[in-house]
C-alpha positions as CSV (number, residue, x, y, z in Angstrom):
1,M,-0.8,-40.2,-0.9
2,S,0.6,-42.0,1.9
3,E,-2.0,-43.7,3.7
4,S,-1.1,-43.0,7.7
5,S,-1.9,-41.2,10.2
6,S,-0.3,-38.1,9.2
7,S,-3.3,-36.3,7.9
8,Y,-3.7,-32.7,8.8
9,L,-6.1,-32.6,12.7
10,Y,-6.3,-36.5,12.3
11,I,-5.7,-37.1,16.6
12,P,-8.3,-33.9,17.1
13,I,-10.9,-35.2,14.9
14,H,-11.4,-38.9,15.8
15,T,-11.2,-37.5,19.6
16,I,-13.7,-35.2,19.4
17,F,-16.0,-37.3,17.2
18,V,-15.9,-40.1,19.5
19,V,-16.0,-38.4,22.5
20,G,-19.0,-36.3,20.7
21,L,-21.0,-39.1,19.2
22,A,-20.7,-40.7,22.7
23,L,-22.4,-38.0,24.4
24,S,-25.1,-37.5,21.8
25,S,-25.9,-40.9,21.9
26,A,-26.3,-40.9,25.6
27,C,-28.7,-38.3,25.7
28,L,-30.7,-39.8,22.7
29,A,-31.1,-43.3,24.9
30,I,-32.2,-41.1,27.4
31,R,-35.2,-38.7,25.8
32,L,-36.1,-41.7,23.8
33,H,-36.3,-43.9,27.2
34,S,-38.1,-41.3,28.7
35,R,-40.8,-40.3,25.9
36,Y,-41.4,-44.2,25.7
37,R,-41.9,-44.9,29.4
38,T,-44.4,-41.9,29.8
39,T,-46.1,-43.1,25.9
40,N,-45.4,-46.9,25.3
41,R,-44.5,-45.3,21.5
42,L,-42.2,-42.5,19.9
43,D,-43.8,-39.9,18.1
44,N,-42.4,-38.2,15.3
45,G,-40.5,-35.8,17.0
46,E,-38.3,-38.5,18.4
47,L,-38.3,-40.5,14.9
48,C,-36.7,-36.8,13.3
49,L,-34.4,-37.3,16.1
50,L,-33.2,-40.5,15.4
51,S,-33.0,-40.1,11.8
52,S,-31.2,-36.9,12.6
53,W,-28.6,-39.1,15.1
54,T,-28.2,-41.6,11.9
55,L,-27.2,-39.3,9.7
56,C,-24.7,-37.5,12.6
57,L,-23.1,-40.7,12.8
58,T,-22.9,-41.9,9.1
59,T,-21.9,-38.9,8.4
60,Q,-19.0,-38.5,11.2
61,I,-17.7,-42.0,10.0
62,L,-17.0,-40.9,6.3
63,I,-15.2,-38.0,7.3
64,L,-13.2,-40.7,9.3
65,Y,-12.9,-42.4,6.3
66,A,-11.8,-39.9,3.8
67,L,-9.1,-38.8,6.9
68,D,-7.6,-42.1,6.0
69,Y,-8.1,-42.8,2.5
70,A,-9.7,-40.2,0.5
71,G,-7.0,-37.0,1.0
72,L,-8.8,-35.4,3.6
73,G,-6.3,-33.2,5.7
74,F,-3.2,-34.0,3.0
75,H,-2.2,-31.1,0.5
76,L,-4.2,-31.7,-2.9
77,N,-0.9,-31.6,-5.2
78,S,0.4,-34.6,-2.7
79,L,-2.9,-36.5,-4.0
80,D,-3.2,-38.5,-7.4
81,A,-6.9,-38.2,-9.1
82,S,-8.3,-41.5,-8.0
83,T,-8.0,-40.3,-4.7
84,I,-8.9,-36.4,-5.3
85,N,-12.4,-38.1,-7.2
86,R,-12.8,-40.3,-4.1
87,Y,-12.5,-37.1,-2.0
88,K,-15.0,-35.2,-4.1
89,K,-17.6,-38.1,-4.0
90,L,-17.0,-38.3,-0.3
91,L,-17.4,-34.7,-0.1
92,L,-20.4,-34.5,-1.6
93,I,-22.4,-37.3,0.2
94,V,-21.0,-35.8,3.6
95,S,-22.5,-32.2,2.4
96,C,-26.0,-33.6,1.8
97,L,-26.3,-35.9,5.1
98,F,-25.2,-32.6,7.4
99,V,-28.0,-30.3,5.8
100,L,-30.7,-33.3,6.0
101,G,-29.1,-34.1,9.7
102,I,-29.2,-30.4,10.6
103,Y,-32.8,-30.1,9.2
104,L,-34.2,-33.3,11.1
105,A,-32.7,-32.2,14.2
106,R,-34.3,-28.4,13.8
107,L,-37.9,-29.8,12.5
108,S,-37.7,-32.1,15.9
109,Q,-37.8,-28.9,17.8
110,L,-40.4,-27.6,15.9
111,L,-42.7,-30.3,15.9
112,L,-42.0,-29.7,20.0
113,L,-42.8,-26.1,19.3
114,H,-45.9,-27.3,17.5
115,H,-47.1,-29.3,20.0
116,L,-46.6,-27.0,23.5
117,V,-48.8,-23.8,20.7
118,R,-51.2,-26.1,20.7
119,L,-51.4,-24.9,24.8
120,L,-52.2,-21.1,23.7
121,E,-54.5,-19.3,21.8
122,V,-52.1,-17.1,20.2
123,Q,-53.1,-17.4,16.4
124,W,-50.2,-15.8,14.8
125,L,-47.9,-18.0,16.4
126,R,-48.8,-21.1,15.1
127,K,-48.3,-19.2,11.6
128,A,-45.3,-18.2,12.4
129,I,-44.1,-21.9,13.2
130,L,-45.9,-23.4,10.3
131,V,-44.1,-20.4,8.6
132,I,-40.9,-21.1,9.6
133,T,-41.2,-25.5,9.2
134,V,-42.0,-24.4,5.1
135,F,-38.7,-21.4,5.2
136,T,-36.8,-25.1,6.6
137,T,-37.7,-27.0,4.9
138,L,-37.7,-25.5,1.8
139,G,-34.4,-24.1,2.5
140,S,-32.9,-27.3,3.3
141,F,-34.1,-28.8,-0.3
142,I,-32.2,-26.4,-2.4
143,L,-29.3,-26.3,-0.8
144,V,-29.2,-30.1,-0.9
145,C,-30.1,-30.0,-4.8
146,C,-27.0,-26.7,-4.7
147,F,-24.6,-29.7,-3.9
148,V,-26.3,-32.9,-6.1
149,F,-26.4,-30.4,-9.3
150,A,-24.0,-27.9,-8.7
151,C,-21.9,-29.2,-11.8
152,R,-23.3,-29.8,-15.7
153,P,-22.8,-32.8,-16.2
154,I,-23.5,-33.8,-12.5
155,S,-20.4,-36.5,-12.4
156,K,-18.6,-33.6,-13.1
157,S,-18.8,-33.3,-9.2
158,W,-16.9,-36.8,-8.2
159,N,-14.4,-36.7,-11.7
160,I,-11.8,-33.9,-12.0
161,V,-11.3,-35.0,-15.6
162,E,-14.2,-34.5,-16.8
163,Q,-15.2,-31.5,-19.1
164,G,-18.1,-28.8,-17.8
165,D,-19.2,-26.3,-15.8
166,C,-19.5,-25.6,-11.8
167,I,-20.8,-23.4,-9.6
168,S,-18.6,-22.2,-6.5
169,Q,-18.9,-25.0,-3.6
170,V,-17.5,-22.6,-1.2
171,A,-20.4,-19.9,-2.1
172,T,-22.6,-23.1,-1.4
173,Y,-21.0,-23.9,2.1
174,I,-21.6,-20.0,2.9
175,S,-24.9,-20.4,2.3
176,V,-25.3,-23.5,4.4
177,A,-23.4,-21.7,7.8
178,V,-25.8,-18.5,6.8
179,F,-28.7,-20.3,6.5
180,N,-27.8,-22.4,9.9
181,I,-27.7,-19.2,11.5
182,T,-30.3,-17.8,10.7
183,T,-32.9,-21.0,11.3
184,D,-31.4,-21.5,14.7
185,M,-31.8,-17.8,16.3
186,T,-35.0,-17.8,14.7
187,L,-35.5,-21.0,17.0
188,V,-34.0,-19.3,19.7
189,V,-36.5,-16.5,19.6
190,L,-39.5,-18.8,19.4
191,F,-37.8,-20.2,22.3
192,G,-38.4,-17.2,24.5
193,V,-41.6,-16.3,23.1
194,L,-42.8,-19.4,24.4
195,L,-41.8,-18.4,27.8
196,W,-43.0,-15.7,27.5
197,N,-46.7,-16.3,27.0
198,L,-46.6,-19.8,28.1
199,P,-47.5,-20.5,32.0
200,L,-44.8,-23.2,32.9
201,S,-43.1,-23.8,36.3
202,K,-39.8,-23.1,37.4
203,P,-38.4,-26.1,36.6
204,D,-39.9,-25.7,32.9
205,Q,-38.9,-22.7,32.3
206,K,-35.5,-23.5,33.5
207,K,-34.9,-25.4,30.8
208,F,-36.5,-23.2,28.0
209,S,-33.8,-20.9,29.4
210,I,-31.0,-23.5,29.2
211,L,-32.2,-25.3,25.6
212,S,-32.0,-21.3,24.4
213,L,-28.8,-21.1,26.0
214,L,-27.4,-24.0,23.9
215,A,-29.5,-23.3,21.2
216,C,-26.9,-20.0,21.0
217,I,-23.7,-22.2,20.8
218,T,-24.8,-24.1,18.3
219,I,-25.4,-20.5,16.1
220,I,-21.9,-19.5,17.8
221,A,-20.4,-22.9,16.0
222,S,-22.0,-22.2,12.8
223,A,-19.9,-18.7,12.9
224,A,-17.3,-20.0,13.3
225,R,-17.5,-22.6,10.2
226,L,-18.7,-19.6,8.6
227,R,-15.7,-17.8,9.5
228,L,-13.3,-20.3,8.1
229,T,-15.2,-21.1,5.5
230,V,-14.9,-17.6,3.7
231,P,-10.9,-18.1,2.7
232,L,-11.9,-21.0,1.2
233,L,-12.6,-18.8,-1.5
234,S,-9.5,-18.2,-2.3
235,S,-8.0,-21.8,-2.0
236,E,-5.9,-23.5,-4.5
237,D,-5.4,-26.6,-1.7
238,L,-9.0,-27.6,-0.3
239,T,-8.2,-31.3,1.0
240,Y,-6.0,-29.4,3.5
241,A,-8.0,-26.6,4.4
242,M,-11.3,-28.3,4.2
243,T,-10.2,-30.6,7.2
244,P,-11.5,-27.7,10.2
245,I,-14.1,-27.4,8.2
246,A,-15.0,-31.4,8.4
247,L,-14.0,-31.0,12.3
248,L,-17.2,-27.9,12.8
249,V,-19.1,-30.6,11.1
250,G,-19.3,-33.1,13.1
251,T,-19.1,-31.0,16.3
252,E,-22.3,-29.0,15.2
253,M,-23.8,-32.3,14.6
254,N,-23.1,-34.0,17.9
255,L,-23.8,-30.7,19.2
256,I,-27.9,-30.1,17.5
257,I,-28.3,-33.7,18.8
258,F,-27.2,-32.8,22.8
259,V,-29.1,-29.4,22.7
260,V,-32.4,-30.9,21.4
261,C,-31.8,-33.8,24.0
262,L,-31.5,-31.7,26.9
263,P,-35.0,-31.1,28.5
264,A,-34.7,-34.8,28.9
265,V,-31.4,-35.2,29.9
266,W,-32.1,-32.7,32.4
267,K,-35.1,-34.1,33.9
268,F,-34.0,-37.3,34.3
269,L,-30.6,-36.0,36.1
270,C,-33.1,-34.2,38.2
271,T,-35.6,-37.0,39.0
272,L,-32.5,-39.1,39.8
273,T,-31.2,-36.6,41.8
274,M,-34.5,-36.3,43.9
275,N,-34.6,-39.9,44.1
276,H,-37.9,-39.9,42.6
277,E,-39.4,-42.8,39.8
278,S,-38.3,-42.3,36.6
279,P,-38.8,-39.0,35.0
280,S,-42.6,-38.2,32.7
281,S,-41.3,-36.2,29.4
282,F,-42.7,-32.4,29.2
283,I,-40.7,-31.6,26.5
284,S,-39.2,-35.0,25.4
């Protein structure tokens, strides 16, 4: 393999990742600042979101590294065995980090919902949030296990010459996309129920509406990734075919950080526009 910048989608991935990371980092900084100015501490939701951003950053760094040194974006038949093994190791790590990063961002949203639902006397809604939290946690754990223990022996996952059996990795990727779509749709419904039941001011209603709208955008991103993943079931050139998936993975991770932080950013910008004091945090 020629270790140059000639890999498939090299420039688009670098550009989108840099812009996405800059945007998500700025939004996260605003949310953390708003929270700290309000309470002088960071709660569990902010800590989950900060951890999610860290995994988001690490995932995209590894994808960029794979573009240069692990064969991502190159045709499989042009790679030597050591490069393919390096690619498979990075693929395993990135897959696990992606699932965990998205999970932590969703957990931050669920903690917010749990906080807000305490203002209501709707017992079924509290139970629904608990059930969804358990479902999201167990589902994410199972998906990570499917990646880690996909082969017997485990080292078969990153060693092409080792003998053993593996489950379909592409089928696991499809499961991840379906799981993400399902959980995102559930969160949209939950925010809609809260909008219907919780007495909110018009500005806060707008923020929840924007949050729900952007959650729908993450559903579209997951659906696009699912659409691109299905053809991989029959592909024999995964190092090349996986490149658009890698692009969507980084985009989706940046997008979910942006979605979770947007209400705090919205309040911050509104406060600046009205020349008031730094915003307190209702949703941040």
